[in-house]
N, C-alpha and C positions, 0 to 999 in steps of 0.2 A: 908434443905431450897426448899421451893416451888414459884411456875411461879407466877409472880404480874402479875394483871391485865394489867398493864401501860406497861407492855414487850411485852407479846400477842396483846394486840389490837393496839401497836406502828405495828407491823407486820403485822398487817389487816385492818387497817383502809384505806390504798389507794388503797386498793385491791377491795373489795366487801362495798356492802351496810351497813349501819348502824346497819339495824336488825340482818344482820348475822353475821357481826362483834362479837356483843354483846351475842349471842350463842354462837360461835366457844371459845370465852373469859370464857365464865362460864363454858363451857363442859372442857376444858383444865384443867384451876386453878382448879377445883370440883377434876377432876383427882389426878391433883399431891399433892391437901391438903388431901384425902382420903387414900392415899395409902403410903407404905414404901420407895417406890424409892425416889431416889435423883433428884435434876432438872435435872439433867441429863436425868433420865429416863423420866421424864415428857416434857422434850424437845423434847426428839425422837417421844413421840406421840403427840404433838403440829405439830410437823415437817411431821408426818404421813396425820394427817389431812391437814395440808395445800398443803400438795401437791395434794390430794383429790380433794381438791375445786381448785387447779392451773389446773391439766388436766381437770378440768371439763370446768376452764374458759377459757381456750384452744381452747377447740374444740368449745365453742358456738360462738368464735368471729374471729376464723380461715379463715372462709369461707368469713369473711365481711373483714378480714385483705389483705386479694387476693383481692379481689374487689376493696378495697379502694385504691392499687396500680394501679388496671386499671385505676379506674376514673380520677386518678391524673394523670397519661402518657397518658390519651387521654387529659385532657385538657391542658399539658405542653407539649407534644411531637411536637418539629419543623417542623418534616418532615410531619405531619398528618395535621399541619398548610398550608405551604406551597403547600401540595398535594391541601388541599383544594383551594387556591388562583389559583392553575392549574387549575382547573376543573373548576373555575368560570370565568375562561378567554378563556376556552374552547366552555362555553355557551354561553357568549356572541359573540364570533367567530361563532356559529351555529347559532346566529340570524341575521346574515349579508347576504346577495344576494337572500335577499327574495322577496325585491321590484321590480320594471322594473328600465333599464337604466336610467340614467340622461339623462333631454329632451337637445336637442344640439338648439343654437340661434348661425345663422351664418349672417353678415351683411358685404356686399361685394358694394366698390362704385372704378367704375372704369372709367379713365379719356380716353375720345375719340381720337382719332387724324384722319384726319388732324382737324383743327381746324373749326369748324361747325358742328363737326360730336356728338356732345351732349356726355354727361355724362352719364355712367350707374349706378341704383342703385340696388343691391338686397339683401332681407331680408326674411330670412325662419328661424320657428321653427318648429323643428321635433322631435318627440319621437319614438324610436326604442322598439319594444315589442317581447317579445317571444310568442310561441305559448302558446293560455290562461291556456290551463290544467298544463301546465307548474310550473305555481305560485303554484296552489292548490299541488302540487306533492312535492315541495320545501317545504313549510311549513310542511307539513305530515313527511317528513325526517327530518326535524328540532327536532321537539316533540321527533323523536323516539335518535335522537343524544343528546338533549339534556336527555331524562330518561335515555339514559348509562352510562352518567356522575355519576349518583346518585350511581349505581354499582360500577361503578370504584372507586369512594371514596371509599364506605361499603368494599373494597376488602382493597385498601391500609392499611384502617384503621386496619380490622381483623390483617392482617399480623404483624402491630408493635404493637396490644394490643399480639396476640400469643406468640412475642418473651417476653416482660415483662411476661408474665403470665411464658413462660417456665424458663427465669430469676430468678424468684420470688420460683418456684418450685426447683429450682436447691440448692439459697439460703438454703430455707427450709429443702433441703436435708444437705447441709454442715451444718449447725447449727444444726442436731441433730447426725450427724458424730462429730462435736465438743463436744456435750456433753457427747458423747462416749470416745473420744481418752481422755478428760481430765478425766474422771472416770478412764481408764487404767494409764493414767499418776499418778495421786494421788498413785496408789495401789503399782506401782514400784518402785516411790519415796519411800513410806513408806517399799518396801521391801529392798532398797538399802541401808536405814539407821540401817534396822534391820541387816543386812549382815555384814555390818561394824562394827556395835555395837560386832558381834559375833567375826568376824577376830580381834577386839583390844584383844577379851579375848580368840581366840587363838580354836574356835568351828570351825571355819571351815576355808578353805584356799585363798587364795587369787585369783586363776583361778574362785571362783563361785562368790564371789564379781565380777570380771571383769564382769562375765556373765550376773549381773543385772546391772551393768553398761551400758554394750551396748545395753540390753533390753530397758534401759530407754532413753538413745541416739535416739535409732528408732524410738520408741514413741513421744520425742521432737521432731524429724523431722518430724516426721508425725503430729503433732498440727500445726506447723509450714508453711509445706505445705497447709494444709489445710483452716489455717488461710490467708494463701495468695490466696487461689481459693477464698474465700469467700470476700475477697477485690476486687479481679478481675469482679467477680459477681454483686457486691455493683456498682461497678464505671458504668460498662455497663448498668443497671437498673437506673444508675443517668442521664448518655446518653440519654438512652431513655424517661425520665422525663426531657429533655429538658435542662438539667444540673443544673436540683435542685435534690438535696441528698434525698433520700429517707430510712427510715430504714425499714428492715423486721428480727424482732428478734425471728419469730414464730416457735416451731421447732413441728407443728403437720402440716397437710395436710388439704385443704378443703374438707370438706365431698362430698362427691359422691354417687350419687341415684345409685340404681340396674340399669345397662346396658340390655338394650333388645338386642332380637336377632339380627342379624346382619343385616338380610334383611330390619327389621323393621326402623332399625339406621340408615342404607344406605340411605331408603327413606326418613327418613327426613332430611339426608343430605342435599340430592340431590334435595328436595324442596327447604332447604332455602342457598342452595348454591349462593354466589354472581358474582361466578366466570363465573360458569354454566350461568347466567341471564345475564352477559357481552353476552357470545359466542351465548345466543339466540338472546341478542339483535343486536348483531350484524348481524346476519343473516339478521333480522328485517331489519335493515339497507341499505344491501345489495340488497335485496326485493327492497327496499323505489328508490333507486339508481338508480337500473335498471328503474323502470317507470320513474324517472328524465330524465334518457341520452332516453329514447324514445322521451318523450317531445320536449327535446331539439333536436332532430333528425332532427322535423318539421320545417316547413319554417318559420323564422322570419319576425315580420311586422312593414313597418315603414309607420308611418303619418305624418303629419304635414302643417305649415301655408308657403304659397312662396306669395312674392308679388317682384314686378320689373320696375323699373321705367327706360325711356328714352326718350329724347327730349320729354320731357315735358306730355309723355303719359303713363300710370301707368296700369299695370295687376296684379291681386293678384287670389289665387286660391288656391286650396288645393295640398297637398305633399302625395304621397303615395308609399310603396315600398313594394318589398318581397323580401327576401335571399331564394335561391335554397342549401340545404345544400347537397352538394358534397364531399367536403375534410377535412372541418374544424373539424367534430366529427368521423371521420374515427375513425372505431375499438373501438371506447370508448364501446358501449354497448357491445362487446365482451369480455373487462377489466371487464365490471359492471358483468356480467355474471361469468365470473371465478372468480371475489373477491366473490360470493354468493357460490361457489362450494368448495373455500375457506374457508369459515367463517360455513359450514356444516362440511368440514372435521374437523375443528376446534371445536367447539362442541363435536363431537363424540369419538375426540381422547380424549378429556378432561374428558369424559364422562368414556369412559374405565380405562384411568389412575388416576383418583378418587378414583372411586369403589376399584381398587385394590392397591392403597395404602391405603385405610380406612381398608381394608379388613386386611391389615400387621398389623396395627396399633390393628384392634379386635383381631386378633390370640395371639398376644404380652400378652392381657389380662387374659386369662383364666389360663395361664400356670404361670404366676406371681404370680396370684391372691391363686393359689392353692400353689405356694410354699410358698410365705409369710404367710397363714394359718399352714402351714407345722412347718415353721421358729417359727410361735409366741408359738405354744401347745408346741413346744421341750423347749422356751426358757422360759414359764411360770412354768414349772417342775426345771429347772436347776439353782442352784445357785454356779457355777460354778467358779468363785473368791473367794469365802469363802470356799469353799471344798477345793482348791486347796491348798488356803491359811493354812485351818488346816491341809491337807496333808505333806506340808512341812514342817511345825513347828515340828510337830509328826516324822517327820527322815521318813516317807513310800514314799516319793518322791526323787528325787534328784532335785537340782534347773532346771537341762538339762530334765528332763523330765518335771518340773512344764510347763518350758515357752512353751516345744515343745505340751503340752495339751492345754496352753492357746491361744497358735497361732491358734488350733482349732476352737476352740470357737471365738474368734477374725474374724478370715474368714469368718466364718458361718453368723455371726450378719454383718459383711462387707459387704455381699452379701444379707443380708435381708436386708439392707438398701439400696443398688442398687437397689433392686427389686424391691419395694417400690417406688423410686424416678422413674426408667422408667414406672412401673404401674399407674402414676399420669400424667407422660409425654405424655405417650397413648391417656386418657382419653382426656386432654385439648387438644391434637389435633383432636382428633375424634368429641366434641363438640367446635370446633374452631366457626362454625354456629354462635353461640350463644352467641360470643364476640359483 
């Protein structure tokens, strides 16, 4: 019996384009019709072809799937939204205090004694002004503070998106581990069934069956723990996505470009690092603050109009005054200068710490990439499970030796998955500035 077109079509129509589906259907059905193999062998051919195209499909969309997660998190994350509101409030605050003081209007009506002394009326309008250069410097300071808020928002946004990306990478790692654990589980379940049948026939002893059951229990527990970790990671991603569930079913990491040498990469990071721009902006703000404080240390001016009436006589004229800056702003200029020194020190500290942090991530790449390639090359030549099953079936090894050899392979593959995850974590942290 051969495969029918309807069966093959049903497996492909929801994944690939119509033309590609037609091609695969014709290929598989032709193979089944013109060969002596049964439907089982034709199905194996179909699955092989299906797997190849699925891998290609996954690689093509893995990058866009991670980007999809980041776009959704950016749109839905409540912390990002509240942070935007916070800095909008700060922008409004930075636009205050740029105008002169409010004018002051005074009116006095004084009853005179004894009778006949007459009543006195006083009326005045006064305006108090800082030294003229103060207003220009305050506006310059305000512009710098508003510019800094944009970088502050970017820093916060990138922190949230990096968290989301790292959680997504963790889920991809756990999905890959889930697939491997399920493969191990299926193989061990089959082994337990085979040994149970052999026990019934008296070909093996109960101790061998117990060893197989113990291995099955261990793998079952690993599957359960891995599923729990997947659930925890998905919950964290839902939290980052503003409480909206978001699915990540990928088992392939985003495609990464070649990483340049460290000096080149570090220069790119520093040129686009919003935290460094915040510190640089803070230095500029402190410089402007010093200028504002110097202007505030200059005399303030008061001018206005004053009229007085008494005993039918009136007096009208201008009002002028000046404040002598003796005590009000004492030490404020020193404080502003100290803040500038602090901002300079913060910027230098960040540059050093950030460079060393990036160097640490960069150094992780080479050793992990080399180890990953070595593991890949070795795994490509191994057919460990099949060889072990054959050796056990032929009686060339005991079940203890089987599980011991299997554990070597499991340990190596788990290390490979771990290194691959750590490699992509380091890449994500190094390229955080692109988020």
